[in-house]
C-alpha positions, 0 to 999 in steps of 0.5 A: 582698710587693713586692721589688726582685729580678724573679727571686725566687720567692714565699715563703709565710709560715705563720701561726696554724697550730694544732691544738685540744687534743682533736686533738693528738698524733694526727697532725692537725698533721702531716696539715695541714702536709703538705697545706699543703706540697703546696698551696705546691708546687702554687702554685709557692712557693720555700719556707715560713717559720714562726716556731714556738712552743717547742711546735710547733718539733718538728712543723716540724722533723719536717716538714723545716723548718730554721733559717735562717742568713739571718734577722736580728732586732732586738728593740726595747726596750718602754721 
């Protein structure tokens, strides 16, 4: 994504990460997330960002993801 600051390192956005129901609660999600983190490190990313579902939030937090103080959100009224 273009940005005006030349000294920023790239950030990875985690999207569409899921484990099929038959493989849940067996470590598959943790293993996939660890592989993703290793890939991101080797690619030189500064960090990863995710918008977790209520169900996936504990997985991401166990893996070291933390809430950000920097994000602002503006919900737009659909009407």
